[in-house]
C-alpha positions as CSV (number, residue, x, y, z in Angstrom):
1,M,14.6,45.2,196.3
2,G,11.2,45.9,195.0
3,T,9.7,46.0,198.5
4,G,11.3,49.1,200.0
5,I,13.9,48.7,202.7
6,H,11.6,47.5,205.5
7,G,13.4,44.9,207.5
8,L,16.8,45.6,205.9
9,A,19.6,47.5,207.6
10,C,21.9,49.8,205.5
11,R,24.9,48.0,207.0
12,E,23.7,44.8,205.3
13,M,24.4,46.4,201.8
14,E,27.8,47.5,200.6
15,V,29.2,48.8,197.4
16,V,32.5,47.1,196.5
17,Q,34.9,47.3,193.6
18,L,35.6,44.2,191.5
19,R,39.1,43.5,190.3
20,S,38.1,45.0,187.0
21,G,37.3,48.3,188.8
22,R,33.6,47.9,188.2
23,P,31.4,48.6,191.3
24,T,28.9,46.1,192.5
25,V,26.8,45.4,195.6
26,T,27.5,42.8,198.2
27,L,24.7,41.8,200.5
28,H,24.7,40.4,204.0
29,G,22.2,39.1,206.5
30,N,18.5,39.8,205.9
31,A,19.3,41.7,202.7
32,K,21.1,38.6,201.2
33,R,18.3,36.3,202.2
34,R,15.6,38.6,200.7
35,A,17.6,38.9,197.5
36,E,17.8,35.1,197.2
37,L,14.0,34.8,197.8
38,L,13.4,37.3,195.0
39,G,15.8,35.5,192.6
40,I,18.2,38.5,192.5
41,S,21.7,37.2,191.4
42,A,23.6,40.5,190.8
43,F,23.5,44.2,190.7
44,D,24.5,46.7,188.0
45,V,25.9,49.8,189.6
46,S,26.9,53.2,188.2
47,I,28.7,55.9,190.2
48,A,29.6,59.3,188.8
49,D,31.0,62.5,190.4
50,L,31.7,66.0,189.3
51,A,33.4,68.5,191.6
52,E,31.4,68.4,194.8
53,L,28.5,66.4,193.4
54,S,28.1,62.7,193.1
55,I,25.4,60.2,192.1
56,A,25.0,56.5,192.3
57,I,22.3,54.1,191.0
58,A,22.0,50.3,191.5
59,V,19.7,48.0,189.6
60,A,19.0,44.5,190.8
61,V,19.3,41.7,188.2
62,Q,16.7,39.0,188.6
63,T,17.5,35.8,186.9
64,N,14.6,33.8,188.3
65,V,11.3,35.4,187.5
66,E,9.4,33.2,190.0
67,T,9.8,34.4,193.6
68,K,9.9,32.0,196.5
69,Q,7.7,34.0,198.9
């Protein structure tokens, strides 16, 4: 989230599927608190696969430009 992953555990971030079928990220614990401090309100996620290969990318959407650090 713009600061590397220092202080965040991978288990605090999960990719979930919305009812629409679109993937998104749900945060927990320190990851959720850090995102709130950075003004991050959502994530855009893209996942693709072909045969034995797959790729995913997530982009954080910041609605509040001023951070509360």
